Phi, psi and omega in degrees: 000148184263103181253040183296318182275314185213123185257094183291348179287342179252004186292138180265080184290327182296320178295318175300313183291320185286340179253011184283154169259128184287151174274116188260040178209170179225176180292347176286347187268359175196165179261121182290133172299151179305325174203155171234103185261107183273359190298326176289346187261338185225127183286158166259127178233162185249120184288347183051223190265050175220147183274049183264020185304325177302317178291330178285316180297316178300307184285336174297318176295324176294325177293322176291323174302312178307312179297318178296317184299314182271337184078013181280133179259017177232157181275079185265359176217127176241142186250155186278111173301320184296322176298314177299316182297304182302317181291319175297318176301321179301319178289331177280356183061037182245354184308132181108347179220146184274082187239018175081189182205163179264161174294314178307318175291323172308310179301311186301312186284332177291336173275317187276323182253316181103186179255139182262136179292145187300331186297331182279337178209093178290158180279143172204155178233160007278188180308125187287135180291345176253045188300328182294336182249004184291316181274123186256166176304317181295326176296317181301317182295319180293326176290321183260005183280190187297328178264008182280182189208135186216156174288139180253329179203167175217162180234144174271111184251141193233358183205164177301312185306314177292321179293318181293321181294319179295317178287320182295326182285349185063029172296328180166212184237171187235118187262128187230136171235131183206175168287156184210139175206182186298341178287357180268355171269156175214119178295332182276351185066020177227121181251111185255348176201155178220159169257123189259024174242133180082166180109207177230213178238160180196151181240144181195184186234140162265123190237348183181197182212156187253175177285348178293133184232160172275181177293352176260003180078023181265135184287142166288152185265133175278121176250135171251119178253148182260023174269153179295323185266006183210107177255259180275128178220143178272122185258129175297138175310329179289324178293317180301310181302317177298318178297322179296327185276346183289135187295338182262008183270135171236113186233116196230123175278136182242135182219147171273009179254139177297319179235101183309138177181172185280047183288338191263006189300317181302318179295323179294319178300323183273335178229073193297149178263024181241000000 
């Protein structure tokens, strides 16, 4: 199997689960918006010929969190995927070779260091030969300084219902590491089934949900991928449930709130994302 971008066999799932913040609310505590369309708020970028999907999935989540944090309805801050990727690699002891990064390390560096604005470290390929020295002390200071932005908590999500609750409450975004093969692509941009045997690993983001519903009335989830041929796709609830049950999936809610909850519902109602 090709685990160039994300190797689920080295993921520290115990660390993710043991440091997670529980969701102390239910769907009865708020009214879910009809849809949450994140496409105007988060850009689609192409990782190119680098296994940096972990950095892209992480910063896509961070950009949605920034929009929630500030109440901005425009994509007015973009974060550096290369910064997030290389720092996660450093923690994974993978720095110096283009071998991907883990979700657990992505979470850790986004909490402890933060997100760096794209203008301070633009994305470029191929993998830098000087990878160990690309991220400077000044970049770290910019990410953690007065104008910086960081992750405050995460949740370990194990079902479609939990993922939907996290997204519908505007608690945050969802960072995903999973098996990946050609069945995860859809020319129609609607994915109703996948083959969970064979392939490699990949990281990406679930950032909202559409008005499209399955036969049980469950909304399809918006996935943002960092491949050139696959950007925004609506994912069927049955596919999400199947992924949650797969032993190599790591699905994590990310929040700028210390305690995730439906605090932002009034903002969404006054400035809808649909």
